C-alpha positions, 0 to 999 in steps of 0.5 A: 156711929158704932155701925160706922166704926164696924164698917170701917173696921171691915174695910181694914179687916179685908186688907188685913185678911189678905196681908195675914194670908200672905203672912201665913204663906210667908211663915210657911215658906220660912218654916219649910226653909229654916224650920225651928233652927238657930238661924230662924230663931236668930232672925226672929230676935233680930227682926223683933228689934226694929218691930219694937221701935215700929210699935213704940215710936210708929203705930204706938206712942207717936201715933197715940200722941199725934192722932188726938192732937192732929184730930183736935186741930182738924176739928177746932182749927183748919186743915192748913193748920193741921198740916203744919203740925204734921210737917213739923212732927214728921220732920222731927221724927225723921231726924230722931229716927235717922240718928238712932239708925245710924248710931245703932248700925255703927254700934253693931259694927263695932261690937261684931268687929272687935269681940269674940261672939258666941254662936247666938250673938254671931247669928243675930247681930249681923241680921240686926245690922241689916234690918235696923234701918227698916225702923226708920222707914216703917216708923215714918210709914206708921206716922203717915198712916196715922195722918190718913186714918185721921182723915178716915182714909183706912184702905191704903194704910191697911193694904200697906203690910201686903207689900212687906209680905209680898216682897218677903215671899218673892225673896224666899221663892226667887232669891234664896234658892239662888243665894248660897248653899246653906240656911245661914247664907240664905237668911241674909237675903230675907233681911235685905228684902225686909229693908227694901220692903220698908222703903216701898211701903213708905213710898206707897203712902205718898199718893193718898197723902198728896190727895189729902193736901200733903206737900213735902215741906220740912219744918222744924218744930219752932215754938209750935205749942201743939208739937210740944203737946205731942211730945208731952203726950208721947213721953208717957205713951212711949214708956207705956208702949215700951214696957208692953213691947218689952214683954215681947222682947223679953219673951224672945230673949228668955226663950233662947235660955230654954233652947235654940228652937224656942224663939222660932216655935213661939214666933210660928205659934204667935203668927197663927194667933195674930191671924184672927187678931190682926183681921178684926181686933187690930183693925178695930183698934186702928179705927177707934183711936181717931173715932174716940179722939173726935168724941173726946174733942167734942167732950162726948163721953156718952158716945165713948161709953156707947162705942166701948160697949158695942166694940167689946161685945163685937170683940167677944163675938168674934174672938171667943170662938176663934180662940176655942177653935185655934186651941182645939185644932192646934195640931192639925192647923200647925201640921197643915201650915208648916209641916211640908214634905221635904221641909225643915219643919218636922214633927218635933217642930210641930209638937213644940209649936203646938204646945205654945199655940195651945197656951197662946190661944186663950189670949185672943180675947184679952189681947183684943180687949186691950186694943179697945181700952188703950185707944180710949185713954189715948184719945182723951190724952191720958197716956199715963194710965196705960204706962202705970198698968204696963209697968206692972204687967211687965214685972208680972210677966217677968216673974211668971216667966221665971217661975215657969222656966224653973218649974215646968218640964223640958219641952214645955218651958217655952209654952210657959212663956206663952201662958205668962204673956196671956196671964199678965194681959188678963190682969192688965185688961182687968185693971184698965177696965176698972180705971176706965170705969172710974174715968168715964163711968160704966160703958154698960158692964152687965151687957158686956159680961152677958155677951161674953158669957153667951159667946163662951157658951156657944163657942164651948159647944162649937169646940166640942163639935169640932173636937168630935168631927175632925179626927173622924173626918181625917180617918174617913179621908185617909181611905181616899186616894188623895195627897196627904196635904190635900187630905189635911186641907180638906179635913181642917177647912171642912171642920172649920166650916162645920164649926162656924155653922154650929156657932152661927146657929147658936149665935142666932139664939144666944147672941142675936144683937151682936150678930145683927150689928156685925151683919148690918155693918158688913153689908153696908158700904165702908169708908174709903 
């Protein structure tokens, strides 16, 4: 079963890699067009709000509460009964989300129409008003994706984010140059593009849903005890996901206190961190929730422990070298990605983004481990434990944020916000590991710790090789008659290739089991 999990993860990872690649292109275009200006920072904060609700009510609390109950209905009742549950949850969710969107749009209209706003609020609130309805569509998309994942249909849900990035890129290339003369005017085209993408993303789910038996059928919850079970589970899950996502919102808002550049710099560095995170760790977390839910429905605790063990070892094998490589090559990667000739992303933006990325990069492993632990609790219909851990994580993150803002020098305060997020996540993962041990027993901690230490050793050697190779390779390419951007591309990609070869060679000596598991998984045919 663990091989099946990794194979399904590979299916999602392939589509996620495409989405992340397009997302990187999108961020390159955003950096070139808007840099780390107030306009870009305002857009980042405005887009964070509907994204918060997506993670909270869509792929977060609602999915965490719905998928285990839906899977249990598929396992113990019938497909027809499971679809009745899905119809009722979809109807109720749609009504609540629509009400929230309408109320939010009206409230923002009232605030912007009757108050004297500062430059930050004046730049942010109109963008939020346009993008807030995106919350409705993307939360319904996430619920539909949860249904499809419960049927072990991962391909279409994984491909859905490609739509957002494709439309976003199209707007930046085709619409923005023809709309207005300033960045403040052009950013509105991007906001409208986000909303249109949400509508198309929802429509894309309908064909696979239809094939699995979905027929549009509004149904009120009535007295269905399964719906109320979902709601009971969702309450703590919403609070748990809410306090964790509050870290993101809090970081973005506090970043404005540091400087108008800070939210944009954090966002650009966060995008680079989420490239490897989304390709493997987020994909693995998506697969694990329905898989763990199936094990929990059959009371197969041994399978949960075994899957946790091999998932954590696979996470370490992939994320530790990615973290080291991202930190060592932070400046050349940022310069290659965002600093294009004639663009708004200059050397100052490069430096500020690099400082944030260096402190975000070590979080790759802990962010990934969190995505393994939490689905295990949710699958066992324990949504309260992540809540308690999440509350303390937010408090710790806030305290660390304020300490770093007060004590760190100018130009590094936003990097302190990144470090605070990583440190609070380390504590959260440690507590979750202890609590899951108490709940189901040891998933084989000696093997997990051994795997992490071996990957750290291999990655450290790789990091030294990369740090030695890149500057010398760059100097050698500088003497050749190549365009500057092509020189950067060749230097970075060649260095990454050398680093990968070095790591894999060491992995054959130090991490044979983890390497063999992943190799067997990617060679076999994945789930649809």
